[in-house]
C-alpha positions as CSV (number, residue, x, y, z in Angstrom):
1,X,-16.0,-0.4,-16.3
2,X,-15.2,1.8,-13.4
3,X,-11.5,2.2,-12.7
4,X,-10.8,1.3,-9.1
5,X,-8.0,2.3,-6.7
6,X,-6.4,0.3,-4.1
7,X,-5.0,1.6,-0.8
8,X,-2.2,0.0,1.2
9,X,-3.6,-1.6,4.4
10,X,-1.2,0.7,6.3
11,X,-2.3,3.9,4.5
12,X,-2.0,7.0,6.8
13,X,-0.1,5.1,9.5
14,X,3.4,5.9,10.6
15,X,6.0,3.5,9.3
16,X,8.3,1.7,11.7
17,X,11.6,3.3,12.6
18,X,13.6,0.2,11.5
19,X,16.0,1.5,8.9
20,X,15.2,-1.1,6.3
21,X,11.4,-0.9,6.4
22,X,11.2,2.7,5.3
23,X,12.9,2.0,2.0
24,X,11.1,-1.3,1.2
25,X,8.0,0.3,-0.3
26,X,7.8,-0.3,-4.0
27,X,5.2,2.5,-4.5
28,X,4.5,6.1,-3.6
29,X,5.6,6.2,0.1
30,X,9.2,5.1,-0.5
31,X,11.4,6.9,2.0
32,X,8.5,8.8,3.6
33,X,7.4,8.6,7.3
34,X,3.8,7.8,6.6
35,X,2.3,5.4,4.1
36,X,0.6,7.3,1.2
37,X,0.1,4.5,-1.2
38,X,-3.0,4.6,-3.4
39,X,-2.6,3.0,-6.8
40,X,-4.7,1.6,-9.6
41,X,-6.2,-1.7,-8.6
42,X,-4.6,-4.8,-10.1
43,X,-4.5,-8.5,-9.4
44,X,-0.7,-8.1,-9.7
45,X,-0.4,-6.0,-6.5
46,X,1.0,-7.8,-3.4
47,X,-1.8,-9.3,-1.2
48,X,-4.4,-7.6,-3.4
49,X,-8.1,-7.9,-2.2
50,X,-10.9,-6.6,-4.2
51,X,-13.6,-4.9,-2.0
52,X,-16.5,-4.1,-4.2
53,X,-18.6,-2.9,-1.3
54,X,-16.0,-0.3,-0.3
55,X,-14.6,2.8,-1.9
56,X,-11.1,1.3,-2.2
57,X,-9.6,-2.2,-2.8
58,X,-6.6,-3.1,-0.6
59,X,-3.1,-4.3,-1.0
60,X,0.3,-4.2,0.8
61,X,3.0,-1.9,-0.5
62,X,5.9,-3.2,1.6
63,X,6.1,-0.1,3.9
64,X,6.5,-2.2,7.0
65,X,9.1,-4.5,5.4
66,X,8.8,-7.9,3.8
67,X,10.4,-10.1,6.5
């Protein structure tokens, strides 16, 4: 079975300037200005969607906050 990766739906986009949102990412882009989250695909990722017809699956890392 091929190992797949999932990208955050906000990958490559600037994160909001709200002070709390920049630190709510639970993955790679924690504390960074842009989302850089690419992780191993898993049904346990928040809002995970498998996209077999695309290079990457998608999920949400929390980079724009959870509220």
